[in-house]
Structure formats: structure tokens, C-alpha cells
C-alpha positions in Angstrom: -53.7 51.2 141.6 -50.3 50.5 140.1 -48.9 47.1 141.1 -45.9 47.2 138.9 -44.5 47.9 135.5 -44.0 45.9 132.3 -41.4 47.2 129.8 -40.4 46.0 126.3 -36.7 45.5 126.2 -34.8 46.1 122.9 -34.3 42.3 122.7 -38.1 41.8 122.4 -38.6 40.5 125.9 -41.5 41.8 127.9 -40.2 42.2 131.5 -42.1 42.8 134.7 -40.8 44.9 137.7 -42.8 45.4 140.9 -43.7 49.0 141.8 -40.8 50.2 144.0 -39.6 53.8 144.6 -37.7 55.0 141.7 -38.2 51.9 139.6 -40.2 53.6 136.9 -37.7 56.4 136.4 -34.9 53.8 135.9 -37.0 52.1 133.2 -37.9 55.4 131.5 -34.3 56.5 131.4 -33.0 53.2 130.2 -31.9 53.1 126.5 -32.8 49.4 126.6 -36.5 49.9 127.3 -38.6 50.5 124.1 -42.0 50.9 125.8 -43.5 51.0 129.3 -46.9 50.0 130.8 -48.2 50.4 134.3 -49.9 47.3 135.7 -53.2 47.3 137.6 -54.0 43.6 138.2 -57.6 44.4 138.9 -58.2 45.9 135.5 -58.9 43.6 132.5 -58.5 46.4 130.0 -55.0 47.0 131.4 -54.0 43.4 130.7 -55.4 43.5 127.2 -53.7 46.8 126.5 -50.3 45.5 127.5 -50.6 42.3 125.4 -51.9 44.1 122.3 -49.6 47.1 122.4 -46.5 45.0 123.3 -47.2 42.4 120.5 -47.8 45.2 118.0 -44.3 46.6 118.9 -42.6 43.2 118.3 -42.6 41.6 121.8 -41.8 37.9 121.9 -44.9 36.1 120.8 -44.0 33.2 123.2 -44.0 35.6 126.1 -47.3 37.3 125.0 -49.0 33.9 124.7 -47.6 32.9 128.2 -49.1 36.1 129.7 -52.4 35.8 127.8 -52.8 32.3 129.3 -51.8 33.4 132.8 -54.3 36.4 132.6 -57.0 34.3 130.9 -57.1 36.5 127.9 -58.8 34.1 125.5 -60.4 34.6 122.1 -63.8 34.7 124.0 -62.5 37.3 126.4 -61.2 39.3 123.4 -64.8 40.0 122.4 -65.3 42.0 125.7 -62.2 44.0 125.1 -63.0 44.6 121.5 -66.6 45.7 122.3 -65.3 48.3 124.7 -63.2 49.8 121.9 -65.8 49.4 119.1 -63.8 46.7 117.3 -65.6 43.9 115.4 -64.3 40.6 114.2 -64.7 38.8 110.9 -63.6 35.1 110.7 -61.7 34.4 107.5 -58.6 32.1 107.5 -58.0 33.4 111.0 -59.5 36.6 112.4 -59.8 40.1 111.1 -60.2 42.9 113.6 -62.0 45.9 112.2 -62.0 49.4 113.8 -64.9 51.7 113.7 -63.1 53.7 111.0 -62.6 50.6 108.9 -58.9 50.0 109.6 -58.1 46.3 109.9 -55.7 43.8 111.3 -55.5 40.1 110.5 -54.1 37.3 112.7 -54.4 33.6 113.7 -56.0 34.6 117.0 -58.1 37.6 118.0 -55.2 38.9 120.1 -52.9 38.8 117.0 -55.6 40.5 114.9 -56.1 43.3 117.4 -52.3 43.8 117.7 -52.0 44.1 113.9 -54.9 46.6 114.0 -53.0 48.5 116.8 -50.1 48.9 114.5 -52.3 49.8 111.5 -53.9 52.7 113.4 -50.5 54.2 114.2 -49.6 53.0 117.7 -45.8 53.6 118.2 -45.3 52.9 122.0 -43.1 54.9 124.2 -42.2 55.3 127.9 -43.9 58.5 128.9 -47.0 60.5 127.9 -47.7 58.3 125.0 -50.8 57.8 122.8 -52.3 54.5 123.7 -54.0 52.1 121.2 -57.3 53.2 122.5 -56.3 56.9 121.8 -55.1 55.9 118.3 -58.5 54.3 117.6 -60.3 57.6 118.7 -58.0 59.7 116.5 -58.3 57.6 113.4 -62.1 57.4 113.9 -62.3 61.3 114.0 -60.0 61.6 110.9 -61.8 58.8 108.9 -65.4 58.7 109.9 -67.3 55.8 108.3 
């Protein structure tokens, strides 16, 4: 169930709007919105996808950290999200997130490492009918089997 929408503004702010009639079309048509995500507050994967994908597109790190704390998206919880996507971690002066195809992303936290991996596998964002990070992982795995 969609509870609302987050969108990435061109100024790097990640902004929430409750689900109201016509709201999503206003965001989709806005030249100031870079990317758009539906919010299902009962879905942990949804929370992680928003954080990872928005951070990979340059969202304000301060805002991402604020939402991660609010949603309890910790390094320990990242393990659950990563497992669902087939991502493994290596600890080496921070964290390295490794996709099933071998693509990597490095960051101070697991969230940052996954966001760098998101960018590395070709996630580009968008506002409608976009390829998600999860989709990008599947495509890159088919193109580059280990």
C-alpha cells in the first residue's frame, strides 16, 4: 500500500509528500524532481531502496542518515537487505559491498557501500517506469555471470 512519496529535488534534498490525489503527477511533471519513490511504511525493503537509491543519486547525506536512524536502517539491518539481493560485505577500512556479479562499492557504512554499488551497477533513477537497483543487480548478473 502506498502511504506517500519521496522525491529527490535538484538541490539534493529528499522530500516526503503524503499520498493525495494528483500529488504523484505533480512530482513526475516537475522539472525540479530528479527521482521519485513510492513509500510503503510496512515494507523494510522499500525503506532500504529509497535510502540506497537516493544516496547513489547524490541526496543529502545528512538527510539520508536522519531517515536511516528514523527507520532503524542500521549496519546490522543492512545484512538482511543485502542477503535478499545477494550482496556480501567485506570489512576493509570501511565496508565493501559485493554484488553476485563481482561489482563493488566501498563506503564508511554498509549503507554507503551499497549506495556506491548501486551507482556502479548502472542505477540512474527517474520518475516513472524506472529500473530499480534490484533490477540493475539482476541485469548485471545476467551480463556478467561469475
